[in-house]
C-alpha positions as CSV (number, residue, x, y, z in Angstrom):
1,M,-28.4,-28.6,18.6
2,R,-31.1,-31.7,16.9
3,L,-33.1,-33.4,18.4
4,N,-33.5,-36.8,17.0
5,L,-36.6,-39.2,16.8
6,T,-35.5,-41.1,20.0
7,Q,-35.5,-37.5,22.0
8,I,-39.2,-36.3,19.9
9,L,-40.8,-39.7,21.0
10,H,-39.8,-39.5,24.5
11,P,-43.2,-40.3,26.3
12,K,-42.4,-37.3,28.8
13,L,-42.0,-34.9,25.9
14,M,-44.8,-36.1,23.7
15,R,-46.9,-36.2,27.6
16,V,-45.6,-31.8,27.6
17,S,-46.7,-32.1,24.1
18,V,-50.0,-33.7,23.7
19,S,-51.1,-31.8,27.4
20,L,-49.9,-27.6,25.3
21,F,-52.1,-28.8,22.3
22,L,-54.8,-29.4,25.0
23,A,-54.7,-26.9,27.0
24,I,-54.5,-24.9,23.8
25,T,-57.6,-25.9,22.1
26,F,-59.8,-25.4,26.2
27,I,-58.5,-21.4,25.9
28,L,-59.5,-21.5,21.5
29,L,-63.3,-23.3,22.7
30,T,-63.8,-21.8,26.1
31,Y,-63.2,-17.9,24.6
32,L,-63.7,-17.8,20.5
33,P,-67.5,-17.8,21.0
34,L,-67.4,-14.7,22.9
35,I,-64.7,-13.0,21.0
36,L,-66.8,-14.0,18.0
37,H,-70.3,-13.5,19.4
38,G,-70.2,-11.4,22.5
39,G,-70.0,-7.9,23.7
40,I,-70.2,-5.7,26.3
41,I,-72.2,-4.9,29.4
42,V,-72.8,-2.2,31.7
43,D,-70.2,0.1,33.1
44,D,-68.6,-0.1,29.5
45,W,-71.7,1.9,28.2
46,G,-70.9,4.4,29.9
47,D,-66.5,4.1,29.2
48,I,-67.5,4.1,25.9
49,A,-69.9,7.3,26.3
50,H,-67.6,9.4,28.2
51,N,-65.7,10.3,25.5
52,L,-68.3,11.8,24.3
53,T,-68.0,15.1,26.3
54,C,-64.2,15.7,26.2
55,A,-61.6,16.6,23.5
56,N,-59.0,15.1,23.8
57,F,-56.8,11.9,25.2
58,S,-56.0,13.5,28.0
59,D,-59.1,15.6,29.0
60,C,-61.2,12.6,28.7
61,Y,-57.9,11.0,31.0
62,L,-58.0,14.0,33.5
63,S,-61.8,13.6,33.6
64,W,-62.4,10.8,35.3
65,F,-61.4,12.5,38.7
66,P,-62.3,12.8,41.4
67,L,-64.4,9.3,40.2
68,F,-61.1,7.2,40.1
69,S,-59.4,9.6,42.5
70,N,-58.6,6.6,45.0
71,R,-57.0,3.7,41.9
72,P,-55.4,6.9,39.9
73,L,-53.9,4.4,36.7
74,A,-57.2,3.5,36.5
75,P,-58.5,5.3,33.7
76,L,-55.3,4.3,32.0
77,P,-56.3,1.8,29.8
78,I,-60.2,2.7,30.2
79,T,-59.6,5.7,28.4
80,T,-56.7,4.1,25.9
81,L,-59.4,1.0,24.8
82,T,-62.1,3.4,24.1
83,F,-59.7,6.1,22.2
84,L,-58.4,3.1,20.6
85,F,-61.8,0.9,19.2
86,E,-64.8,3.3,19.7
87,T,-67.7,0.7,18.8
88,N,-65.5,-1.9,17.5
89,F,-67.1,-4.4,20.7
90,S,-65.0,-7.5,19.7
91,A,-61.6,-5.3,19.6
92,Y,-62.8,-5.0,23.3
93,L,-63.2,-8.4,24.5
94,I,-60.4,-9.6,21.8
95,C,-57.9,-6.8,24.0
96,N,-59.4,-7.9,27.3
97,T,-58.9,-11.3,26.9
98,A,-55.3,-10.9,26.0
99,I,-53.8,-9.3,28.4
100,Y,-56.0,-11.5,31.3
101,L,-54.3,-15.0,29.4
102,A,-50.6,-13.0,28.9
103,A,-51.0,-11.7,33.2
104,I,-51.6,-15.4,33.9
105,Y,-49.1,-17.2,31.8
106,L,-46.8,-15.2,33.0
107,F,-47.2,-16.4,36.7
108,A,-47.2,-19.5,35.1
109,S,-44.3,-19.7,33.6
110,V,-42.7,-18.6,37.0
111,I,-44.3,-21.3,38.6
112,K,-43.0,-23.7,36.2
113,K,-39.7,-22.6,36.8
114,I,-39.8,-23.1,40.6
115,V,-42.3,-25.8,41.6
116,T,-43.8,-28.2,38.6
117,Y,-44.7,-28.5,34.6
118,E,-48.4,-29.2,35.8
119,A,-48.7,-27.2,38.7
120,A,-48.0,-24.2,35.8
121,L,-50.7,-25.6,33.8
122,I,-53.4,-26.7,36.8
123,F,-52.7,-22.8,37.6
124,F,-53.4,-21.9,34.0
125,L,-56.5,-23.7,32.7
126,L,-58.4,-23.0,36.2
127,A,-57.5,-19.1,36.3
128,S,-58.8,-18.4,32.7
129,I,-62.4,-19.6,33.5
130,P,-63.5,-17.5,36.3
131,M,-66.9,-18.9,36.9
132,I,-67.2,-17.0,40.0
133,A,-66.2,-13.9,38.5
134,M,-67.7,-13.4,35.0
135,P,-67.7,-9.8,35.0
136,L,-63.9,-9.8,34.4
137,V,-63.8,-11.6,30.8
138,S,-67.6,-9.9,30.5
139,S,-66.9,-6.7,30.8
140,P,-64.0,-6.1,29.0
141,I,-63.5,-2.4,29.1
142,N,-64.4,-1.3,32.4
143,Q,-63.1,-4.7,34.1
144,S,-59.5,-4.1,31.6
145,T,-58.1,-2.2,34.9
146,A,-58.3,-5.4,37.0
147,T,-56.6,-7.7,34.2
148,V,-54.1,-4.5,33.2
149,S,-53.9,-4.9,37.6
150,F,-53.1,-8.4,36.7
151,L,-50.9,-7.9,34.3
152,Y,-48.6,-5.5,36.0
153,W,-48.4,-7.8,39.0
154,A,-47.5,-10.7,37.1
155,I,-44.7,-8.9,35.9
156,S,-43.5,-7.8,38.8
157,L,-43.5,-11.2,40.1
158,W,-41.8,-12.6,37.4
159,L,-39.2,-9.7,37.7
160,L,-38.7,-10.3,41.3
161,Y,-38.3,-14.2,40.1
162,Q,-35.3,-13.3,37.6
163,G,-33.7,-10.9,40.8
164,T,-33.2,-13.8,42.9
165,H,-31.1,-15.5,40.6
166,K,-29.3,-12.8,38.1
167,K,-28.6,-10.4,41.5
168,L,-29.6,-7.4,39.2
169,W,-31.3,-4.5,41.9
170,I,-32.5,-3.0,38.4
171,F,-34.9,-6.4,38.4
172,F,-36.0,-5.8,42.5
173,C,-36.6,-1.9,41.6
174,A,-38.5,-2.5,38.1
175,S,-40.6,-5.3,40.2
176,Y,-41.7,-3.2,43.1
177,F,-42.0,0.2,40.4
178,F,-44.0,-2.8,39.5
179,L,-46.6,-3.9,42.1
180,L,-47.0,0.0,43.1
181,L,-48.2,0.5,39.0
182,S,-50.6,-2.5,40.2
183,F,-52.0,-1.0,43.6
184,L,-52.8,2.2,42.0
185,T,-54.4,0.8,39.0
186,Y,-56.9,-1.2,40.7
187,E,-56.1,-2.5,44.3
188,I,-57.8,-6.7,43.7
189,I,-54.5,-7.9,44.1
190,L,-53.9,-6.8,47.6
191,P,-54.0,-11.0,48.4
192,L,-51.1,-11.5,46.0
193,I,-48.8,-9.5,47.6
194,L,-47.8,-12.0,49.9
195,I,-46.0,-14.3,47.0
196,N,-44.3,-10.9,46.2
197,A,-42.9,-11.2,49.3
198,L,-42.5,-15.0,50.4
199,L,-41.3,-16.2,47.2
200,P,-37.5,-15.7,47.4
201,W,-38.2,-17.7,50.9
202,I,-39.7,-20.5,48.3
203,I,-37.6,-20.4,46.5
204,F,-34.3,-20.5,48.7
205,G,-35.6,-21.9,52.1
206,D,-34.5,-20.9,55.3
207,G,-31.0,-22.7,55.3
208,Q,-29.2,-19.1,56.1
209,Q,-28.2,-17.7,59.2
210,K,-30.3,-16.0,60.9
211,T,-29.2,-13.1,60.7
212,A,-30.0,-13.1,57.6
213,W,-34.2,-12.7,58.3
214,F,-33.1,-8.6,59.4
215,K,-31.5,-8.3,55.4
216,Y,-34.1,-10.5,54.0
217,F,-36.5,-8.1,55.6
218,I,-34.9,-5.1,53.9
219,K,-35.0,-6.4,50.7
220,F,-38.1,-7.9,49.9
221,I,-40.8,-7.0,52.6
222,L,-40.1,-3.3,53.7
223,P,-40.3,-2.4,49.6
224,I,-43.8,-3.9,49.4
225,L,-44.6,-1.7,53.0
226,V,-43.5,1.5,51.4
227,I,-45.6,1.0,48.5
228,L,-49.2,0.0,50.7
229,L,-47.6,3.2,52.9
230,I,-48.1,5.6,49.5
231,V,-51.3,3.6,48.7
232,T,-52.8,4.3,52.0
233,L,-51.5,7.7,52.7
234,W,-52.8,8.9,48.9
235,Q,-56.3,7.7,49.3
236,K,-56.6,9.0,53.3
237,E,-54.0,12.0,53.1
238,F,-53.4,13.4,49.6
239,A,-55.9,13.2,47.4
240,P,-58.5,14.7,49.6
241,R,-56.5,17.4,49.9
242,F,-57.3,18.8,46.7
243,M,-60.3,16.2,45.0
244,D,-62.7,14.4,47.3
245,V,-61.7,10.8,47.8
246,D,-64.0,7.8,47.9
247,S,-61.3,5.5,49.3
248,R,-62.0,1.6,49.4
249,L,-60.3,1.3,52.8
250,K,-64.2,1.6,54.3
251,F,-62.8,-1.2,57.7
252,I,-65.6,-1.4,59.5
253,P,-64.0,-3.9,62.9
254,S,-67.2,-5.0,63.7
255,H,-68.7,-6.3,60.3
256,S,-65.8,-8.2,59.7
257,L,-67.5,-11.9,60.3
258,A,-70.5,-10.6,58.2
259,K,-68.1,-10.4,55.4
260,L,-65.9,-13.3,56.0
261,H,-69.5,-14.9,56.4
262,T,-70.5,-13.8,52.3
263,W,-66.8,-14.9,51.2
264,L,-67.6,-18.4,52.9
265,H,-70.7,-18.6,51.5
266,V,-69.2,-18.2,48.1
267,F,-67.1,-21.9,48.7
268,F,-70.1,-24.3,50.9
269,M,-73.1,-22.8,48.8
270,Q,-72.9,-20.5,45.9
271,I,-70.7,-22.6,43.7
272,P,-72.3,-26.0,44.5
273,N,-75.5,-24.3,43.2
274,L,-74.0,-23.0,40.3
275,F,-72.8,-26.7,39.7
276,L,-76.0,-28.2,39.9
277,K,-77.3,-25.9,37.6
278,T,-75.6,-26.5,35.4
279,K,-77.6,-29.9,34.1
280,D,-80.0,-27.2,32.4
281,F,-77.5,-25.3,30.8
282,F,-75.2,-27.2,29.2
283,T,-74.4,-28.0,25.3
284,A,-72.7,-30.6,23.3
285,Y,-70.1,-27.4,22.8
286,S,-69.9,-27.1,26.6
287,L,-69.2,-30.3,27.1
288,L,-66.7,-31.0,24.2
289,T,-65.2,-28.3,25.9
290,A,-64.9,-29.3,29.7
291,L,-64.0,-32.8,28.5
292,T,-61.1,-31.0,26.6
293,L,-59.6,-29.4,30.2
294,V,-60.5,-33.0,32.3
295,F,-58.3,-35.1,29.5
296,C,-55.6,-31.7,28.9
297,L,-55.1,-32.3,33.3
298,L,-55.4,-36.1,33.2
299,S,-52.6,-35.6,30.1
300,S,-50.3,-33.6,32.4
301,S,-50.1,-35.4,35.4
302,F,-47.1,-37.5,35.3
303,S,-45.1,-34.9,33.0
304,R,-42.9,-35.0,35.7
305,P,-41.1,-38.1,38.3
306,L,-42.9,-38.4,41.3
307,A,-40.2,-38.3,43.4
308,S,-39.9,-34.3,43.4
309,I,-43.2,-33.6,44.1
310,T,-42.7,-34.0,48.2
311,N,-39.5,-31.6,48.3
312,S,-39.4,-29.1,50.7
313,R,-39.8,-26.1,48.1
314,N,-43.3,-27.5,46.9
315,Q,-44.7,-27.7,50.3
316,R,-43.1,-24.0,51.1
317,F,-44.9,-22.3,47.8
318,F,-48.4,-25.0,49.0
319,L,-48.4,-23.2,51.9
320,V,-47.9,-19.4,50.3
321,C,-50.7,-20.4,48.6
322,C,-53.0,-21.1,50.8
323,L,-51.9,-17.7,52.8
324,S,-52.6,-15.9,49.8
325,F,-56.2,-17.7,48.8
326,F,-57.4,-17.5,52.6
327,A,-55.7,-13.5,52.5
328,S,-58.2,-12.5,49.5
329,V,-61.2,-12.7,52.0
330,L,-59.2,-9.1,53.1
331,I,-61.0,-7.3,49.9
332,F,-64.2,-7.7,51.1
333,I,-63.0,-7.1,54.9
334,L,-61.4,-4.2,54.6
335,S,-63.9,-2.5,52.3
336,D,-67.2,-3.7,53.9
337,E,-68.6,-5.0,51.2
338,S,-70.4,-8.0,50.8
339,A,-68.7,-10.8,48.2
340,V,-71.1,-11.9,45.5
341,S,-70.8,-14.5,42.8
342,W,-73.5,-13.7,40.8
343,G,-74.6,-10.7,38.4
344,Y,-72.4,-8.4,37.7
345,Q,-70.9,-8.0,41.5
346,A,-69.3,-10.9,40.6
347,R,-66.7,-8.8,39.6
348,G,-65.1,-8.3,43.3
349,L,-63.8,-12.3,43.5
350,S,-61.6,-11.9,40.6
351,S,-58.7,-12.5,43.1
352,T,-60.8,-14.9,45.0
353,W,-61.2,-17.0,42.4
354,F,-56.9,-16.2,41.3
355,T,-56.0,-17.2,44.0
356,F,-58.3,-20.6,44.5
357,A,-57.1,-21.4,40.8
358,L,-53.7,-21.1,42.5
359,F,-54.6,-23.0,45.9
360,W,-55.9,-26.3,43.2
361,A,-52.3,-26.1,41.4
362,S,-50.2,-26.0,44.4
363,A,-52.1,-28.4,46.2
364,S,-50.6,-30.8,43.1
365,S,-47.2,-30.2,44.2
366,I,-48.0,-32.5,47.7
367,T,-50.3,-35.0,46.9
368,K,-48.1,-38.3,46.0
369,K,-49.8,-40.1,49.0
370,L,-53.6,-38.9,47.6
371,R,-52.6,-38.4,44.3
372,F,-54.9,-40.3,42.7
373,I,-58.1,-39.1,45.0
374,Y,-56.3,-35.6,44.2
375,L,-57.0,-36.7,40.7
376,I,-60.2,-37.1,40.7
377,L,-61.8,-34.4,42.7
378,L,-59.8,-31.6,40.4
379,S,-61.4,-33.1,37.4
380,I,-64.5,-33.1,38.6
381,F,-64.0,-29.8,39.7
382,C,-62.4,-28.2,36.2
383,F,-65.0,-30.1,34.5
384,L,-68.0,-28.2,36.5
385,S,-66.4,-25.6,36.6
386,S,-66.0,-25.9,32.6
387,L,-69.8,-25.7,32.2
388,S,-70.3,-23.4,34.4
389,F,-68.5,-20.7,32.8
390,S,-69.2,-21.5,29.3
391,A,-73.3,-21.3,30.5
392,Q,-72.4,-17.7,31.5
393,R,-70.3,-17.0,28.2
394,D,-73.9,-18.7,26.7
395,G,-75.8,-16.0,29.0
396,Y,-73.9,-13.3,27.6
397,I,-73.3,-13.6,24.2
398,E,-77.4,-13.9,24.4
399,S,-77.6,-10.9,26.6
400,W,-75.6,-9.2,23.3
401,K,-78.3,-9.8,21.2
402,I,-81.1,-8.9,23.0
403,Q,-79.3,-5.1,24.7
404,K,-78.6,-4.6,20.1
405,I,-82.4,-6.1,19.0
406,I,-83.6,-3.3,22.1
407,I,-80.7,-0.6,20.9
408,N,-82.0,-0.5,17.2
409,D,-85.4,-1.1,17.8
410,V,-85.3,2.3,20.0
411,L,-83.3,3.8,17.8
412,H,-85.4,3.2,14.7
413,K,-88.7,3.9,16.5
414,L,-86.9,7.5,17.5
415,N,-85.7,8.4,14.1
416,T,-89.3,7.6,13.1
417,Q,-91.8,9.6,15.2
418,V,-89.0,12.5,16.9
419,T,-87.8,15.3,15.7
420,K,-87.2,18.0,19.0
421,P,-83.6,16.7,20.4
422,N,-82.3,16.1,23.9
423,L,-84.6,13.2,25.2
424,I,-84.5,11.2,27.3
425,V,-85.7,7.4,27.1
426,F,-87.5,6.0,30.3
427,G,-86.9,2.0,29.3
428,D,-88.9,-1.0,30.6
429,V,-86.3,-3.1,30.0
430,P,-84.9,-6.3,31.3
431,K,-82.2,-6.8,33.8
432,F,-81.3,-9.8,33.7
433,L,-82.5,-12.5,30.9
434,N,-86.1,-13.9,31.6
435,L,-84.0,-17.8,31.8
436,N,-80.3,-17.0,33.1
437,Y,-78.1,-19.4,34.5
438,N,-76.1,-16.5,37.0
439,D,-77.9,-13.4,36.7
440,E,-76.3,-12.3,33.4
441,I,-77.0,-9.4,33.0
442,V,-79.2,-7.2,30.4
443,F,-79.7,-3.1,31.2
444,S,-79.8,-2.4,34.5
445,Q,-78.2,1.2,34.5
446,S,-78.8,5.1,33.1
447,W,-75.5,4.9,32.3
448,D,-75.9,1.2,30.1
449,F,-79.5,1.9,28.7
450,G,-78.9,5.6,28.3
451,D,-75.7,6.0,27.6
452,A,-76.0,3.1,24.9
453,L,-78.4,5.1,22.6
454,R,-76.7,8.8,23.6
455,I,-73.4,6.6,21.8
456,Y,-75.5,6.5,18.8
457,N,-77.0,9.4,18.1
458,P,-75.7,12.0,20.9
459,Q,-77.7,15.1,18.9
460,L,-80.8,13.2,19.6
461,I,-80.8,11.8,23.4
462,A,-79.3,13.0,25.8
463,G,-79.8,10.0,28.2
464,G,-81.8,7.8,29.7
465,A,-83.4,5.6,32.8
466,V,-84.5,2.2,33.1
467,I,-87.5,-0.3,35.4
468,D,-88.5,-3.8,35.0
469,S,-91.8,-4.0,35.6
470,R,-92.0,-7.9,34.7
471,K,-90.1,-8.3,37.5
472,K,-91.2,-5.9,40.1
473,D,-88.1,-3.7,39.4
474,F,-88.6,-0.3,39.5
475,H,-85.1,1.4,40.9
476,N,-86.8,3.1,44.4
477,I,-89.3,5.3,42.2
478,Q,-90.5,8.5,43.9
479,F,-92.3,12.0,42.1
480,T,-91.5,15.8,43.5
481,N,-93.5,17.7,42.4
482,E,-91.2,19.1,39.5
483,Y,-89.3,15.7,38.9
484,I,-88.8,11.1,38.9
485,L,-86.3,10.4,41.3
486,L,-84.7,6.7,40.8
487,D,-82.5,5.3,43.1
488,G,-82.3,8.2,45.5
489,W,-79.7,10.0,42.9
490,W,-81.0,10.1,38.9
491,K,-83.9,12.5,37.7
492,N,-85.4,14.5,35.5
493,D,-88.7,16.1,34.8
494,A,-90.9,15.1,31.9
495,N,-91.2,17.2,29.7
496,N,-89.2,16.0,27.1
497,I,-89.4,11.6,28.4
498,W,-90.3,9.0,25.8
499,F,-91.2,5.3,27.0
500,Y,-90.1,2.4,25.8
501,D,-91.8,-0.6,26.7
502,F,-89.9,-3.6,25.0
503,D,-91.3,-7.6,26.0
504,P,-88.2,-10.0,26.4
505,I,-90.7,-13.0,25.4
506,S,-91.6,-11.6,21.9
507,K,-88.4,-9.1,21.5
508,Q,-90.5,-6.9,20.5
509,G,-91.5,-2.8,21.5
510,K,-93.5,0.1,21.8
511,L,-92.5,3.7,21.9
512,F,-94.3,6.5,23.4
513,K,-94.5,10.7,24.1
514,I,-95.1,11.0,27.9
515,E,-96.9,13.5,28.2
516,D,-96.1,15.1,31.3
517,L,-94.7,13.7,35.4
518,P,-99.1,13.0,36.1
519,H,-98.9,10.9,32.9
520,L,-95.7,8.7,33.9
521,K,-96.8,8.7,37.3
522,K,-100.2,6.7,35.8
523,Y,-98.6,4.7,33.8
524,L,-96.2,3.4,36.3
525,Q,-98.9,2.7,38.8
526,F,-100.6,0.5,36.0
527,L,-97.2,-1.3,35.9
528,G,-97.5,-2.2,39.3
529,A,-94.9,0.6,41.0
530,P,-95.3,0.2,44.7
531,G,-97.0,2.7,47.1
532,A,-94.3,5.2,47.3
533,L,-95.4,7.3,44.4
534,N,-97.8,9.3,46.5
């Protein structure tokens, strides 16, 4: 059916077209710098190096166990990506970004169907900039487990929505199958299962006989409980019978309030501090990106009639989104972990940011009387969130530059000075950027520094270890008569150790041979290592 000019120029269609154009522009402005100039961090290096010691795809997948025994499908995206892309780092970023954006787009399409276009757009834009969970996009290999899990969950919800309308069992079975896949990949989607359980109630409400609730329970609640039971039994009963399992379920009731506090601290202290710090890190480019986001939100704010904003379905949607947001604290309470919004540990806040974006989006559906205030608050929050994300993105681009400088410098010096293979490189390298916004990480572990070197010259280099003497981070270093010990687990003798010292100011390094353990001990004491060396 052909649209005439009057239909094309209809104000509502024009607003939607403008907001879509601005949304696409915002995504491109946000992610292109990372894709073109960014790289990988921390565990990603170990994921690539893992393939050096296995024969084929299935061998590599199986060799991840028992490390991933608690979530048996997690090695699948990691193994697949590393086999496909090897050291093509931009490909990892493109693929992981595409997976994550596909997940939030698919969920946004469901939001659009059940409430408003505006709510869908707010969710999509805000979820796309996880400024308190930056590793979700800056660690594209290891965090593919999280993005794939989100995608499985989004597919599950989309299938559930189709099932509630088409009344076909195939959609329900497929929905719960993908939900199980999501849990076996990464439990990060735990707070989102409330949306699966209550989606039919959001759509149809409770205008039925009371006896219908038993059917509702059997059809929509019981399958989810069965999935949770399967996951729990796998971690606590089945898997421990034939392998070591580090279960994520480590609930300690006495620690619950402390973990709740760390989660609340993210919102009343950590996010405000990040917003305050943006004044020292924003650029003209990040300012343009943030303004594009605000204009996009404002252009879509009245794309649907205000009369439809206060219906009961929107109120039910808002209630469920609030419950899902507050349920995200369970990730930390049940795993006995603290919520942290900086550095690599910020990856634990992925579902928190996801549900927080959902909270903002759902609030747009019930704010008819306070709409102007809501739009002001939303615009300010999104503007600052975009600036914060951009600052961290630019930091990780700089981190990638420094990582490449260090790797190339070490390899060049080793190739000109060393002939004996299987050496260990002991690196005094920066853990974070010298001038960082939110602890943008450079090298922090033996599996990022050592494995990065080993990937490029596995015949010469056996591994590595790191300290950061300039920040007084010596990784709890200790000595015995036979070996050096870091962090209570990494150990090595000094038979074939070379020491690399990198200056982050001049961006130059020096490399020299360690003769024996006393030589290494003396040099580390010179660098300021603690008295525990005695």
